[in-house]
VOROFI-260685 format. One line per 8 residues: their letters; for each residue z negated, y, x negated of N, C-alpha, C. Coordinates in steps of 0.001 Angstrom, whole numbers, m for minus. Layout:
BEGIN
A) Z:Y:X:Z:Y:X:Z:Y:X; ...
This chain:
BEGIN
XXXXXXXX) m109140:81002:m95793:m107785:81274:m95443:m107315:82513:m96229; m106104:82493:m96538:m105486:83560:m97328:m104626:84432:m96417; m104806:85726:m96545:m104046:86690:m95715:m102538:86461:m95978; m101715:86538:m94923:m100269:86290:m95105:m99640:87293:m96107; m100171:88482:m96169:m99668:89501:m97110:m99809:88924:m98530; m100982:88357:m98847:m101231:87838:m100223:m100431:86553:m100480; m100122:85782:m99425:m99265:84606:m99566:m97856:85093:m99959; m97368:86144:m99320:m96030:86693:m99621:m96006:87216:m101044
XXXXXXXX) m97053:87916:m101467:m97095:88483:m102839:m97179:87291:m103855; m97950:86259:m103526:m98063:85158:m104464:m96702:84447:m104584; m96001:84279:m103502:m94675:83615:m103576:m93672:84466:m104375; m93661:85760:m104141:m92777:86622:m104927:m93108:86589:m106380; m94390:86673:m106732:m94841:86671:m108111:m94521:85296:m108738; m94782:84253:m108014:m94478:82921:m108551:m93015:82712:m108813; m92197:83225:m107917:m90729:83104:m108096:m90275:83884:m109298; m90839:85075:m109484:m90475:85954:m110622:m90887:85301:m111920
XXXXXXXX) m92106:84717:m112003:m92615:84168:m113218:m92088:82755:m113517; m92071:81883:m112462:m91755:80504:m112767:m90642:79915:m111966; m89854:80649:m111289:m88741:80140:m110487:m89224:79260:m109337; m88523:78181:m109077:m88869:77296:m107978:m90214:76681:m108176; m90539:76225:m109363:m91869:75649:m109654:m92932:76702:m109418; m92682:77916:m109845:m93638:79001:m109572:m93910:79231:m108122; m92872:79120:m107298:m93018:79269:m105840:m93916:78159:m105305; m93718:76941:m105765:m94497:75799:m105288:m95970:75926:m105730
XXXXXXXX) m96211:76409:m106885:m97555:76492:m107454:m98272:77796:m107031; m97589:78809:m106627:m98159:80137:m106418:m99235:80168:m105367; m98950:79611:m104191:m99958:79683:m103088:m101191:78889:m103353; m101103:77645:m103840:m102347:76964:m104171:m103135:77676:m105303; m102460:78254:m106269:m103133:79029:m107300:m103810:80244:m106729; m103136:80940:m105822:m103731:82094:m105185:m104964:81735:m104379; m104951:80617:m103721:m106174:80171:m102956:m107290:79873:m103895; m107023:79207:m105026:m108062:78897:m105977:m108654:80171:m106502
XXXXXXXX) m107817:81123:m106854:m108316:82392:m107375:m109164:83110:m106321; m108715:83105:m105075:m109438:83787:m103961:m110797:83129:m103777; m110830:81816:m103728:m112108:81089:m103529:m113070:81335:m104697; m112551:81369:m105913:m113376:81630:m107086:m113985:83046:m106997; m113186:84005:m106639:m113665:85400:m106509:m114686:85527:m105393; m114418:84832:m104279:m115369:84832:m103145:m116688:84200:m103574; m116623:83127:m104389:m117831:82492:m104875:m118615:83391:m105789; m117937:84120:m106666:m118608:85088:m107532:m119196:86259:m106773
XXXXXXXX) m118483:86718:m105783:m119007:87832:m105000:m120200:87427:m104161; m120270:86231:m103668:m121396:85774:m102843:m122515:85135:m103651; m122426:85164:m104969:m123403:84584:m105829:m123479:83094:m105720; m122336:82458:m105409:m122305:80999:m105332:m122693:80436:m103992; m123134:81283:m103083:m123493:80843:m101732:m122257:80731:m100854; m122349:79801:m99939:m121267:79683:m98953:m121870:80025:m97633; m121119:80686:m96753:m121632:80903:m95404:m121069:79825:m94510; m121912:79034:m94037:m121502:77913:m93235:m121751:76641:m94037
XXXXXXXX) m121065:75576:m93770:m121228:74337:m94492:m122623:73770:m94308; m123185:73895:m93124:m124521:73359:m92847:m124431:71837:m92835; m125328:71192:m93527:m125391:69726:m93552:m126694:69289:m92917; m126593:68482:m91939:m127793:67947:m91261:m128002:66536:m91777; m129278:66309:m92214:m129600:64993:m92766:m130791:64464:m91963; m130683:63240:m91470:m131784:62670:m90708:m132808:62174:m91680; m134107:62426:m91369:m135172:61995:m92240:m135388:60471:m92150; m135122:59941:m90953:m135275:58520:m90745:m134164:58058:m89808
XXXXXXXX) m133642:56884:m90079:m132597:56387:m89239:m133075:55194:m88446; m132565:55021:m87251:m132910:53897:m86399:m131632:53068:m86138; m131748:51755:m86090:m130575:50962:m85765:m130157:51184:m84305; m128888:51058:m84070:m128368:51175:m82759:m128790:49986:m81891; m129074:50224:m80638:m129455:49075:m79769:m128269:48171:m79571; m128583:46863:m79548:m127505:45877:m79371:m127298:45603:m77905; m126076:45481:m77542:m125701:45156:m76157:m124994:43857:m76116; m125254:43043:m75116:m124536:41752:m75104:m123039:41959:m74925
XXXX) m122303:41134:m75602:m120887:41181:m75490:m120349:40573:m74189; m119073:40801:m73925:m118525:40217:m72658:m118542:38676:m72749; m118952:38062:m71641:m118984:36599:m71622:m117747:36093:m70934; m117244:34988:m71394:m116017:34405:m70810:m116358:33363:m69826
């Protein structure tokens, strides 16, 4: 998440540099830059994003369907 202050700065900067198109592109570009800097700061590690993988899967038990 991007701090609202930085969203405001990104919108103002985007408007100054690129007009309406700059406003539209500014916030996504700011998020990409923030995430890249966070990735560099953390050495490429993310905090969270835990993935659980089952070593073996079992089929679901079958239940009889409704009879008419």
